[in-house]
N, C-alpha and C positions, 0 to 999 in steps of 0.2 A: 689425809696427810698433807704437808705442804712440800712444794718442790724445793730445789737448792736455792731458788731465789726468794722463798717465803711467801709464795704465792698459794691463796687458798684455792683448792679443787674441790667441787661437789661430787657426788657419786657417779653422775654421768657426764662429768667434765665440760657440761655446756655452760654458757653464761646464762644465769637466771633471768627471766622477764623483770621488767621495771615493777616494782611494788611488791615482788615476792621474796626479797632479800634485804637483810640488814646486818651490818657489822657494828661491834663496839669493842673499845679496849677495857679490859679488866685488870686493873692496877695491882690487885693483890687478892688474897683468899676472900677477904671480906666482901670485895666487890663480886667475886664469883658466887658466894653464898647468896648475896642479895639477889642476883640475876635469878638464881634457882628459886627463891621465894617469889619473884615476880611472876616466873613462868608457872608456878604452883597454882596461881590465882586463875589461870584461864584453862587448864587442862580438863578435859571431858572423858567420861568413860569411853573406851574403845580406842583411844589415840594412841600413835606410835611416835615416839621421840627418839631419834637416832643420834648419838653423840660419837663424834670422830676426832681423833688427834693423837698426837704422841702420848707415850707414857708421861705421867705427871703433868699433863697440860691443864687439868682442871675438870675433866669430866665427872668423876665421882664426887668432887667438892660441890659442884653444881646439883648433883642428885641429893647430896646431903642438905644443901640449902632449902631445896625443893620440900623434901621430906620433913625438915624442922619446921617450915612454913605451915605444913598440913598438920603439925601436931605431934609428929613422931618424935620420940625422946630417946630411943635406944640407940646402939652402935650403928653406923653406916659404912660399909666397907664395899669395896667392889667384889663381886662373886666370881673372882677369876677361876677358882677350883669347884666352886658348886654350880656354875653356869647361871643360875636364877636365885634371887632373893625375893621372897614375897613380903610385901608391907601391907597390912590391912589397917587402913585408917577409915574410921567410921564405916560406911557402906562401900569404900572404894577399895579396890584391889590394885596395888602397884606392883609391877613385876620388873625388877632390876636384873637385866642380863649383862653378862660379859662374855664375850666370844674371843677374847685375846688369845686363849689357848688352842683355839681350832687350828688345825693343820691343813684340813681339807674342809671345803663348804659343805661336803656331804654329812659332816659330823652335826650339822644342825638337825638335819632330817633323822639321823641315827639316834639322836638324843631325844626325839619325840616332842620337840618345843614347839611345832606349828600350831598346835592347838591354842595356845595362849595368845596367838596373835588374831583370833577370830572371836576372842571373848569381849566382855564389857570391861575387862581390866585395861589399866594404861600400861604399856610397855615401854620401858626406858632401856635402851640397848646401847651398850659401849662396844666398840669393834664391830659394827654390823657388816662390815665389808669381808670379815672372815666367814661370815655365813652366805655369801654370794648372792645369787639371783633367788635363793629359796625363800628369803625374807620378802614379805609385801612391802610396797613403798611406804616411807614414813609420812606422817602429817607435817612434822617438823625435823629439820636437819641441822644440827648445830656442829660447827667445825672449829676446833680449837687450834691455835697456832701461838708458838712462842713469839713474842715481840720484845726483846730486850728481856729485862725482869718481869715484864707484864706478859699478858695473854690478849690475844684478839680472838674474839668469838664471831663468826658469822652464821647468821641464822637464815634459814630459807624455809618457805612453806611449799609444799608439793601438791597443795590440794584446799579445797573450801574449808576443811575442818581446823587446818592449821592457821588460816588466814586471820582470824581474829586474835589468836596469840601473837602473831608477829606484828599486828597493829599495836596491840597493847604494849608489848614489850619496846616497840620503836616510840611510842609515844610517851612512855614512863620516864 
């Protein structure tokens, strides 16, 4: 989330090292869908992408753009009540999680969701902070913040796996 000054904070509240972070403004829904489509082109099996931000900031819209770019044509909604939605596209399993309704981090382990994060599937997680330290670190972390009528998304990579995606997004 952002603090009262609108400053974007990452999961560990440290300043990301040079080259591991990129921010851009998303003027509208179409721009958010387009960024999701670009992200789709670089995802690899086993990746974890965490999306943070306030309600309505664009997390599910970005995932919708990603899924559309991969060929999925059905409805895409945030799995707030079901916790996880599976999308099978070709031979790729994408798991869309939403932990907004978690009251305690222990609910992640109680729900038996840890096994998904050790698989070859791609895990897209909204509200990862609600699962606490039980979640493994992400390959990419996207932070959405309101910027007037637009949104700003800050993306950082936390390892080698996410670095090519960040470079591709930065250069696109």
